[in-house]
C-alpha positions as a LaTeX table, in Angstrom:
\begin{tabular}{lrrr}
\hline
Residue & $x$ (\AA) & $y$ (\AA) & $z$ (\AA) \\
\hline
Met1 & 5.36 & 6.20 & 10.60 \\
Ile2 & 4.62 & 4.58 & 7.26 \\
Ala3 & 2.27 & 7.29 & 5.97 \\
Ser4 & 0.86 & 10.38 & 7.65 \\
Asp5 & $-1.66$ & 13.17 & 7.23 \\
Leu6 & $-3.98$ & 11.04 & 5.12 \\
Ala7 & $-7.73$ & 11.50 & 4.95 \\
Pro8 & $-10.34$ & 8.96 & 3.89 \\
Leu9 & $-11.09$ & 9.23 & 0.18 \\
Pro10 & $-14.28$ & 11.32 & 0.04 \\
Val11 & $-17.54$ & 9.51 & $-0.64$ \\
Gly12 & $-18.41$ & 9.72 & $-4.32$ \\
Val13 & $-14.81$ & 10.02 & $-5.53$ \\
Ser14 & $-14.20$ & 7.16 & $-7.94$ \\
Leu15 & $-11.07$ & 5.06 & $-8.01$ \\
Asn16 & $-8.97$ & 5.46 & $-11.15$ \\
Leu17 & $-8.75$ & 1.96 & $-12.59$ \\
Lys18 & $-6.50$ & 2.95 & $-15.52$ \\
Asp19 & $-3.39$ & 0.82 & $-15.89$ \\
Gly20 & $-0.14$ & 2.59 & $-15.01$ \\
Glu21 & $-1.83$ & 5.49 & $-13.20$ \\
Asp22 & $-2.41$ & 6.23 & $-9.51$ \\
Leu23 & $-5.51$ & 4.51 & $-8.13$ \\
Phe24 & $-6.34$ & 7.79 & $-6.37$ \\
Ser25 & $-4.65$ & 11.08 & $-5.48$ \\
Thr26 & $-2.04$ & 11.57 & $-2.79$ \\
Gly27 & $-3.23$ & 12.55 & 0.66 \\
Tyr28 & $-5.97$ & 9.92 & 0.92 \\
Phe29 & $-6.48$ & 6.32 & 1.93 \\
Val30 & $-9.19$ & 3.75 & 1.26 \\
Val31 & $-10.22$ & 0.87 & 3.48 \\
Ser32 & $-10.39$ & $-2.07$ & 1.10 \\
Asp33 & $-13.55$ & $-4.02$ & 0.51 \\
Gly34 & $-11.41$ & $-6.86$ & $-0.88$ \\
Glu35 & $-12.05$ & $-5.95$ & $-4.53$ \\
Phe36 & $-8.41$ & $-5.68$ & $-5.63$ \\
Glu37 & $-5.95$ & $-8.57$ & $-5.63$ \\
Pro38 & $-4.11$ & $-9.23$ & $-3.28$ \\
Glu39 & $-5.67$ & $-7.22$ & $-0.46$ \\
Cys40 & $-8.19$ & $-8.45$ & 2.03 \\
Asp41 & $-11.30$ & $-6.79$ & 3.33 \\
Gly42 & $-10.11$ & $-4.15$ & 5.82 \\
Asp43 & $-6.64$ & $-3.60$ & 4.36 \\
Phe44 & $-5.59$ & 0.00 & 3.73 \\
Leu45 & $-4.94$ & 1.26 & 0.20 \\
Val46 & $-2.63$ & 4.26 & $-0.07$ \\
Asn47 & $-0.93$ & 6.17 & $-2.84$ \\
Leu48 & 2.67 & 5.03 & $-3.31$ \\
Lys49 & 3.84 & 8.65 & $-3.10$ \\
Asp50 & 2.46 & 8.89 & 0.45 \\
Leu51 & 4.67 & 6.08 & 1.79 \\
Gln52 & 7.45 & 7.08 & 4.18 \\
Arg53 & 10.47 & 5.08 & 5.35 \\
Thr54 & 9.53 & 1.87 & 3.58 \\
Gln55 & 11.73 & $-0.43$ & 1.57 \\
His56 & 11.38 & $-3.31$ & $-0.84$ \\
His57 & 11.68 & $-6.90$ & 0.32 \\
Pro58 & 15.22 & $-8.36$ & 0.05 \\
Asp59 & 13.80 & $-11.59$ & $-1.43$ \\
Ser60 & 13.88 & $-10.92$ & $-5.19$ \\
Ala61 & 11.14 & $-13.53$ & $-5.70$ \\
Arg62 & 8.76 & $-11.00$ & $-4.09$ \\
Leu63 & 9.71 & $-8.27$ & $-6.58$ \\
Asn64 & 8.27 & $-9.59$ & $-9.83$ \\
Gly65 & 6.80 & $-7.45$ & $-12.60$ \\
Cys66 & 7.79 & $-6.12$ & $-15.98$ \\
Cys67 & 7.79 & $-2.32$ & $-15.50$ \\
Gly68 & 7.23 & $-2.19$ & $-11.76$ \\
Leu69 & 6.06 & $-4.54$ & $-9.04$ \\
Asp70 & 2.95 & $-6.64$ & $-9.62$ \\
Gly71 & 2.54 & $-7.69$ & $-5.99$ \\
Leu72 & 1.43 & $-11.21$ & $-6.85$ \\
Asp73 & 4.16 & $-13.00$ & $-4.90$ \\
Gly74 & 3.47 & $-11.97$ & $-1.33$ \\
Phe75 & 4.35 & $-8.94$ & 0.72 \\
Asn76 & 7.01 & $-6.84$ & $-0.99$ \\
Leu77 & 7.02 & $-3.79$ & 1.29 \\
Leu78 & 8.88 & $-3.59$ & 4.58 \\
Cys79 & 8.89 & $-0.95$ & 7.30 \\
Ser80 & 12.19 & 0.68 & 8.18 \\
Asn81 & 12.81 & $-2.11$ & 10.71 \\
Gly82 & 12.52 & $-4.81$ & 8.06 \\
His83 & 9.06 & $-6.16$ & 8.97 \\
Glu84 & 6.63 & $-7.09$ & 6.20 \\
Ile85 & 3.78 & $-4.57$ & 6.10 \\
Gly86 & 2.16 & $-4.75$ & 2.69 \\
Thr87 & 2.36 & $-4.88$ & $-1.05$ \\
Glu88 & 3.38 & $-2.36$ & $-3.69$ \\
Arg89 & 1.45 & $-2.64$ & $-6.94$ \\
Ser90 & 3.24 & $-0.51$ & $-9.52$ \\
Asp91 & 3.42 & $-2.59$ & $-12.67$ \\
Cys92 & 2.31 & $-1.16$ & $-16.02$ \\
Trp93 & $-0.83$ & $-3.32$ & $-16.23$ \\
Leu94 & $-2.20$ & $-2.21$ & $-12.85$ \\
Pro95 & $-3.51$ & 0.93 & $-11.21$ \\
His96 & $-0.67$ & 2.04 & $-8.91$ \\
His97 & $-1.14$ & 1.84 & $-5.13$ \\
Ala98 & 0.15 & 0.20 & $-1.97$ \\
Val99 & $-1.82$ & $-2.24$ & 0.13 \\
Leu100 & $-1.00$ & $-2.00$ & 3.84 \\
Ala101 & $-2.12$ & $-5.20$ & 5.55 \\
Cys102 & $-4.61$ & $-4.51$ & 8.34 \\
Ser103 & $-3.00$ & $-7.40$ & 10.23 \\
Lys104 & 0.38 & $-5.60$ & 10.12 \\
Val105 & $-0.40$ & $-1.88$ & 10.47 \\
Ser106 & $-2.81$ & 0.39 & 12.27 \\
Gly107 & $-4.23$ & 3.69 & 11.15 \\
Pro108 & $-5.05$ & 5.95 & 14.11 \\
Asn109 & $-5.44$ & 9.67 & 13.45 \\
Asn110 & $-5.08$ & 9.17 & 9.69 \\
Ser111 & $-1.44$ & 8.09 & 10.04 \\
Phe112 & $-0.27$ & 4.54 & 9.52 \\
Lys113 & 2.29 & 2.77 & 11.65 \\
Ala114 & 3.51 & $-0.78$ & 11.89 \\
Asp115 & 1.87 & $-2.72$ & 14.71 \\
Gly116 & 4.01 & $-4.22$ & 17.44 \\
Phe117 & 7.16 & $-2.36$ & 16.42 \\
Ala118 & 8.19 & 1.21 & 15.72 \\
Ala119 & 8.52 & 2.15 & 12.10 \\
Ala120 & 10.68 & 5.11 & 13.04 \\
\hline
\end{tabular}
């Protein structure tokens, strides 16, 4: 499991676009409409604090940023088995969140898991 017990962000709740702050509260997810770089339409946005058993990419070229990770150099999040699953965006000039690639994870029952392999 990459994240669990998440609910869709309620309709009418605005995203917090302030730099250096959470994009939205813990306990929720958003299905992206492709508005934020680098996610694609259909990717899942989650609060970084909701991630479980993930790790940063071993390729330091994927871990750029000044105060955190900017996520501009490809996937920088891996599941516990080392498979690329998404991008952490935690730099000071960005609203903080993780983008879980819809091509890499699935979200049944409001829990996210890596597709094709267990993210135990």
